[in-house]
C-alpha positions in Angstrom: 25.0 -22.4 -158.3 27.4 -25.0 -157.1 29.8 -24.3 -160.2 32.8 -22.2 -159.5 32.6 -18.5 -160.2 35.7 -16.9 -161.9 36.3 -13.3 -162.9 38.1 -12.3 -166.1 38.7 -9.5 -168.7 36.2 -10.1 -171.5 37.6 -11.4 -174.8 35.4 -11.1 -177.9 33.2 -14.1 -176.9 32.6 -12.9 -173.4 31.9 -9.4 -174.6 29.1 -10.7 -176.9 27.8 -12.7 -174.0 27.8 -9.7 -171.7 25.9 -7.7 -174.4 23.1 -10.2 -174.3 23.2 -10.4 -170.4 22.8 -6.7 -170.1 19.9 -6.6 -172.5 18.1 -9.3 -170.4 19.0 -7.6 -167.1 18.1 -4.1 -168.0 15.2 -5.0 -170.2 16.4 -3.1 -173.2 19.7 -2.9 -175.3 22.5 -0.9 -173.8 24.1 1.0 -176.7 27.3 1.8 -174.8 28.3 -1.8 -174.8 28.7 -1.4 -178.6 29.9 2.1 -178.7 32.5 2.0 -176.1 34.0 -1.5 -177.1 37.2 0.1 -178.3 37.7 2.4 -175.3 36.3 0.8 -172.2 37.5 -2.2 -170.0 35.0 -4.9 -169.5 35.3 -7.2 -166.5 32.9 -10.2 -166.3 32.1 -13.0 -163.8 31.7 -16.4 -165.4 30.0 -19.6 -164.0 29.8 -22.9 -165.9 30.9 -21.0 -169.0 28.1 -18.4 -168.7 28.7 -14.7 -168.2 26.5 -13.9 -165.0 27.7 -10.4 -164.0 30.0 -7.6 -165.4 30.5 -3.9 -166.1 32.4 -1.3 -168.1 35.1 0.9 -166.8 36.6 4.0 -168.3 40.1 5.4 -167.2 39.7 9.1 -167.8 40.7 12.4 -165.9 38.1 14.3 -163.9 38.9 17.9 -163.0 39.2 18.7 -159.3 40.6 22.1 -158.2 41.4 22.9 -161.8 43.8 19.8 -162.3 42.9 16.5 -164.1 42.8 13.4 -161.6 42.9 9.9 -163.1 39.5 8.3 -162.4 37.9 4.8 -162.8 34.4 5.8 -164.2 32.2 2.6 -163.8 29.1 2.2 -166.0 26.6 -0.3 -167.3 27.1 -2.9 -164.7 24.6 -5.6 -164.0 24.1 -9.1 -162.4 22.0 -11.8 -163.9 18.5 -11.8 -162.4 18.9 -15.5 -161.2 22.2 -14.6 -159.5 21.1 -11.6 -157.5 21.0 -11.7 -153.7 24.4 -13.3 -153.3 26.5 -10.1 -153.0 28.0 -10.8 -156.3 27.7 -7.1 -157.2 30.3 -6.2 -154.4 32.8 -8.8 -155.7 32.3 -7.6 -159.2 32.9 -4.1 -158.3 36.3 -5.0 -156.9 37.3 -6.7 -160.0 36.3 -3.9 -162.2 38.3 -1.5 -160.3 41.5 -3.7 -160.1 42.7 -3.1 -163.7 41.9 0.5 -163.7 43.8 1.1 -160.3 46.6 -0.8 -161.9 46.6 1.8 -164.8 46.8 4.8 -162.4 43.2 5.5 -161.2 43.2 7.2 -157.8 39.5 8.1 -157.5 36.3 6.6 -158.9 33.1 7.9 -160.1 29.8 6.0 -160.5 26.2 6.8 -161.3 23.6 4.4 -159.9 20.2 4.3 -158.5 21.5 1.7 -156.0 22.9 4.5 -153.8 22.7 2.3 -150.7 24.9 -0.4 -152.3 27.4 2.2 -153.6 27.6 3.9 -150.1 28.4 0.7 -148.5 31.5 0.4 -150.8 32.8 3.9 -150.0 31.1 6.1 -152.6 29.1 9.1 -151.8 27.1 11.8 -153.6 28.7 15.3 -153.3 25.8 17.2 -154.6 22.1 16.9 -155.8 21.4 16.2 -159.5 18.5 17.7 -161.3 16.9 17.6 -164.9 14.9 20.9 -165.6 12.1 21.5 -168.0 10.9 24.9 -169.0 8.4 26.2 -171.5 10.0 27.4 -174.9 7.7 30.4 -175.0 8.9 31.3 -171.4 12.5 31.5 -172.5 11.6 33.6 -175.6 9.9 36.1 -173.4 12.7 36.3 -170.8 16.0 36.2 -172.8 17.5 38.1 -175.6 20.2 37.1 -177.9 21.9 40.6 -178.0 24.6 40.7 -180.6 25.7 37.1 -180.4 26.5 35.2 -183.7 25.3 31.6 -183.8 27.2 29.1 -185.9 26.5 25.4 -186.5 29.0 22.6 -185.9 31.9 21.7 -183.6 35.4 23.2 -184.0 38.7 22.7 -182.3 38.4 26.1 -180.7 35.0 25.0 -179.2 36.4 21.9 -177.8 39.2 23.8 -176.1 36.6 26.2 -174.8 34.7 23.1 -173.2 37.9 21.9 -171.6 38.8 25.4 -170.2 35.4 25.8 -168.8 35.4 22.2 -167.3 38.5 23.0 -165.1 36.3 25.6 -163.4 34.1 22.9 -161.6 34.8 19.8 -159.5 33.9 16.8 -161.5 33.8 17.2 -165.1 35.6 14.7 -167.3 38.6 15.7 -169.5 37.1 14.4 -172.5 39.3 12.3 -174.6 39.4 12.7 -178.4 37.0 10.0 -178.9 34.5 11.2 -176.3 32.6 13.7 -178.6 32.2 11.4 -181.4 30.8 8.8 -179.0 28.2 11.0 -177.7 27.3 12.5 -181.1 26.7 9.0 -182.6 25.0 7.8 -179.6 22.4 10.5 -179.1 22.3 12.2 -182.6 23.5 15.5 -181.1 23.5 18.8 -182.9 26.2 21.5 -181.9 25.9 25.2 -181.9 28.6 27.8 -181.1 28.0 31.4 -179.6 30.3 34.3 -180.0 30.3 38.1 -180.3 31.3 39.5 -183.7 35.2 39.1 -184.3 35.5 37.4 -180.9 36.4 33.8 -180.0 33.8 31.1 -179.1 32.1 32.0 -175.8 29.4 29.4 -175.6 28.7 25.7 -176.7 25.4 24.0 -176.9 24.9 20.3 -177.8 21.2 19.3 -178.1 18.9 16.6 -179.7 15.3 16.4 -180.5 12.5 14.2 -179.2 9.5 13.9 -181.5 6.0 14.0 -180.2 3.5 11.5 -181.3 1.2 13.9 -183.1 3.0 17.1 -183.8 6.3 19.0 -182.9 9.0 17.9 -180.5 11.0 18.7 -177.5 14.6 19.8 -177.4 16.8 18.0 -175.0 20.0 19.9 -174.0 23.1 17.6 -173.3 25.7 20.3 -173.1 25.4 23.9 -171.9 28.8 25.7 -171.6 29.1 29.5 -171.3 32.0 31.7 -170.3 29.6 34.4 -168.8 26.1 35.4 -168.0 25.4 37.3 -171.3 26.5 34.2 -173.3 24.3 31.9 -171.2 21.4 34.4 -171.8 21.9 34.3 -175.4 22.0 30.7 -175.5 18.7 30.5 -173.6 17.2 32.9 -176.0 18.4 30.8 -178.8 16.5 27.8 -177.3 13.5 30.0 -176.8 13.4 30.7 -180.7 12.4 27.1 -181.2 8.9 27.9 -179.8 7.2 27.3 -183.1 8.1 23.6 -183.0 9.1 22.7 -179.5 6.8 23.3 -176.6 9.4 22.7 -174.0 13.1 22.7 -173.5 14.5 19.9 -171.4 17.9 20.0 -169.8 19.1 16.5 -169.3 20.0 15.4 -165.9 23.1 17.5 -164.8 23.3 19.3 -168.1 22.5 22.7 -166.7 25.3 24.2 -164.7 24.5 25.2 -161.1 24.4 28.9 -161.6 21.4 31.0 -161.4 21.0 32.5 -165.0 17.8 30.6 -165.8 15.9 30.9 -162.6 16.8 34.6 -162.2 16.2 35.5 -165.8 12.7 34.0 -166.1 9.7 36.5 -166.0 7.6 33.8 -164.5 8.9 30.9 -162.5 7.4 28.2 -164.6 10.0 25.4 -164.5 10.0 21.7 -163.5 12.9 20.3 -161.7 13.1 16.4 -161.5 15.7 14.9 -159.0 17.8 12.1 -160.4 20.0 9.6 -158.8 23.4 11.3 -158.3 26.8 10.9 -159.4 29.0 9.5 -156.6 32.6 9.7 -155.7 35.2 7.3 -154.0 38.6 7.9 -153.0 41.0 4.9 -154.0 44.4 6.2 -153.3 44.3 9.0 -150.8 47.9 10.3 -150.9 47.9 10.5 -154.7 44.3 11.9 -154.9 45.5 14.7 -152.7 48.8 15.2 -154.6 47.2 15.4 -158.0 44.3 17.6 -157.2 44.3 21.3 -157.6 44.4 23.6 -154.4 44.0 27.3 -153.6 47.2 29.2 -154.3 46.4 31.6 -151.4 46.0 29.0 -148.7 48.8 27.8 -146.5 47.8 25.4 -143.7 48.3 22.1 -142.0 45.4 20.3 -140.5 45.6 16.9 -138.5 42.8 14.6 -139.6 41.5 11.2 -138.8 40.1 9.3 -141.7 38.1 5.9 -141.8 40.3 3.2 -143.4 39.0 0.5 -145.7 39.9 -2.1 -143.0 37.8 -0.3 -140.3 39.1 1.9 -137.6 40.6 5.3 -138.3 44.1 6.4 -139.4 45.8 9.7 -138.6 46.8 12.0 -141.4 48.4 15.5 -141.8 47.1 17.4 -144.6 49.5 20.1 -145.6 48.7 22.8 -148.3 51.1 25.5 -149.7 51.0 27.6 -152.8 48.5 25.6 -154.8 49.9 22.2 -153.9 49.2 19.7 -151.1 50.3 16.3 -149.6 48.8 14.2 -146.8 51.0 12.0 -144.7 50.6 9.6 -141.9 51.0 11.2 -138.5 50.8 10.5 -134.8 49.0 13.9 -134.1 45.5 13.6 -132.9 43.1 14.7 -135.6 41.1 18.0 -135.3 38.6 16.7 -137.9 37.3 13.2 -138.3 35.9 11.9 -141.7 34.5 8.7 -142.8 35.5 7.5 -146.3 32.1 8.8 -147.7 32.6 12.2 -146.0 36.1 12.3 -147.4 34.8 11.9 -150.9 32.3 14.7 -150.5 35.0 17.1 -149.0 37.2 16.3 -151.8 34.6 17.3 -154.4 33.9 20.5 -152.5 30.4 19.3 -151.6 30.5 20.8 -148.1 29.9 24.4 -148.9 30.2 25.6 -145.3 31.3 24.2 -141.9 27.8 24.1 -141.0 26.8 21.8 -143.8 29.8 19.6 -143.0 28.7 19.2 -139.3 25.1 18.6 -140.2 26.4 15.8 -142.5 28.1 14.2 -139.5 31.6 15.5 -140.0 33.2 15.6 -136.3 35.4 18.3 -135.3 37.4 19.5 -132.3 38.2 22.8 -133.9 35.8 25.4 -135.6 39.0 26.9 -137.3 40.1 23.5 -138.6 36.8 22.6 -140.3 36.5 26.2 -141.7 39.9 25.8 -143.2 39.4 22.2 -144.4 36.1 23.3 -146.1 37.7 26.3 -147.7 40.4 24.3 -149.2 38.0 22.4 -151.6 35.3 25.0 -152.3 37.0 27.1 -154.8 35.1 25.3 -157.4 31.6 23.7 -157.1 30.8 20.2 -157.7 29.1 19.4 -161.2 29.4 16.4 -163.3 27.5 17.0 -166.7 29.3 13.9 -168.3 27.4 10.6 -168.5 29.0 7.2 -168.8 
């Protein structure tokens, strides 16, 4: 490993090399390296003419507080097995973020099982992520379709519904026009729309099938968007009607929104929840991330804060929120609440649902009123990222 290491955006040749490296490093082909070639940024590390590390980056908006915030979503990164242990992943992450920051990214999201590595670099998980499995017969016995009409296929109205509902959570991607086609082609998704007679679309379901070796199949839900509880119940009832072929309904990790319709509607609590590695958030440009985020319109406040800097130590800031807008500016005033970079990310995403949870996560405060106000400012919506990248 005496040869010099260089970093570069991938041209066609380096892209092909990285595809082969990722297959070797992961132990199987990574379809997104092909599917996202027209849309993703690929940065690679090269040593002696060989690609030894790299990863994809997508510049997309994520909703926070109802507003789209430019985000660097990193995925499909790897380091050659023979290069591991030299902290190359850390340098590679910096290089992957650089062009996305230059193009306007002020936050970054990542999904990785290497959560310790991500935490060292400033990412943190704002919420738990689960995959759910429930017996199809149990859904059929527990939920009714009522008078909903069910239609197959995606429409512009349904895509608008998805975007409108995504704004009501902290984290979902504002899906570009190519996003749906990418997901449908990659996972062979089937789309269903739900509405009451003569009413607009109120529910959107994307699913795929997983065949069993001998007989039948499982249904795997990728998207579950509903405007209200009756719509969600009708969608669960529809899934239950697959009981003659599918024994179980699986909700892919993060696919089921964190509301209680499923658990509170079941006659018998016969579900399986499996914890997955979470999505993690990092703030790249604090003033811009604060300015672009949505904020409660009924909150007017100023909170002095001390926030860990990337250089080490703490910087003093004044957060000011007025009529749905906010800014954060340097100040000499001593902070009433102290946050690490990772705690900052969780707060930004609305992950602290109370002052108690913030304190138990290690957030230091000199004022109970200040921490309550700070928590309230980002908890209008709950954290949820159903999108995978």
